[in-house]
C-alpha positions in Angstrom: 0.0 0.1 -0.1 1.5 3.3 -1.1 1.9 6.2 1.2 -0.5 8.3 -0.6 -3.3 5.9 0.0 -2.7 6.3 3.9 -2.9 9.9 3.8 -6.1 9.8 1.7 -7.7 7.7 4.3 -6.5 9.9 7.0 -7.9 12.8 5.0 -11.3 10.8 4.6 -11.2 10.1 8.5 -10.8 13.7 9.2 -13.8 14.5 6.8 -16.0 11.9 8.7 -15.0 13.2 12.1 -15.5 16.9 11.6 -18.9 16.2 9.7 -20.1 14.2 12.5 -19.1 16.9 15.1 -20.9 19.4 12.9 -24.0 17.4 12.6 -24.0 16.9 16.4 -23.6 20.5 17.1 -26.5 21.5 14.8 -28.7 18.6 16.4 -28.1 20.2 19.6 -30.5 23.0 18.6 -33.3 20.4 19.5 -32.1 19.7 23.0 -31.2 23.3 24.3 -32.8 26.4 24.8 -32.7 28.7 22.0 -30.1 31.5 22.9 -27.1 33.2 21.4 -24.6 30.5 22.7 -26.8 27.6 21.0 -27.1 29.5 17.8 -23.4 30.2 17.7 -22.8 26.4 18.3 -25.2 25.4 15.5 -23.3 27.9 13.1 -19.8 26.4 14.0 -21.5 23.3 13.4 -22.6 24.1 9.8 -18.9 25.6 9.2 -17.8 22.1 10.3 -20.1 20.3 7.9 -18.9 22.5 5.0 -15.2 21.8 6.1 -15.9 18.1 6.0 -17.4 18.3 2.4 -14.2 20.4 1.4 -12.0 17.6 2.8 -13.6 15.0 0.4 -11.9 17.0 -2.3 -8.2 17.5 -3.1 -7.5 21.1 -2.1 -5.0 21.9 0.2 -6.7 24.9 1.3 -9.3 22.6 3.0 -6.8 20.9 4.9 -5.5 24.3 6.2 -9.2 25.3 7.2 -9.5 22.1 8.9 -6.6 22.8 11.2 -7.3 26.5 11.8 -11.2 26.6 12.4 -11.2 23.6 14.9 -8.1 24.9 16.7 -9.9 28.4 17.0 -13.1 26.5 18.2 -11.3 24.5 20.7 -9.6 27.5 22.1 -12.8 29.4 22.5 -14.5 26.3 24.2 -11.6 26.1 26.6 -11.6 29.8 27.5 -15.5 29.7 27.9 -15.7 26.7 30.3 -16.3 28.0 34.0 -13.9 26.5 36.5 -11.9 24.6 34.1 -14.0 21.5 34.3 -15.5 20.9 30.9 -18.6 18.3 30.6 -18.3 15.0 28.8 -19.7 16.2 25.7 -17.0 19.0 25.6 -14.3 16.7 26.1 -15.6 14.4 23.2 -15.9 17.5 21.0 -12.2 18.7 21.9 -10.9 15.1 21.3 -12.5 15.1 18.0 -11.2 18.5 17.2 -7.8 17.4 18.2 -7.9 14.3 15.9 -9.0 16.3 13.1 -6.3 18.9 13.5 -3.7 16.1 13.9 -4.9 14.2 10.8 -5.2 17.4 8.6 -1.6 18.5 9.5 -0.2 15.2 8.7 -1.9 15.2 5.3 -0.9 18.8 4.7 2.7 18.3 5.8 2.9 15.4 3.3 1.1 16.8 0.5 3.2 17.4 -2.6 2.8 20.9 -4.0 
């Protein structure tokens, strides 16, 4: 199996993870009160879905965006958590963001330009 196949699979894994995370964030609209925080989370979820669709292509820009946006979202999430003790769903979201960032960075670092 060639190296490009491995990185292609990492890219698809990142696409699946970020799309699933985005769908979950949009689905939270049905389980929370409708306020600014919920709408912001749903907007981030829609952005994640768009990034996931972009990762299914071959653009390196999509890889860059898949690194920057989850990194910014994770930073905001960590700064918003009161008392420094995130809930279980937040830990899962942060873990998925970390996997997406790592996978996208590996694929971007090994892409031939």
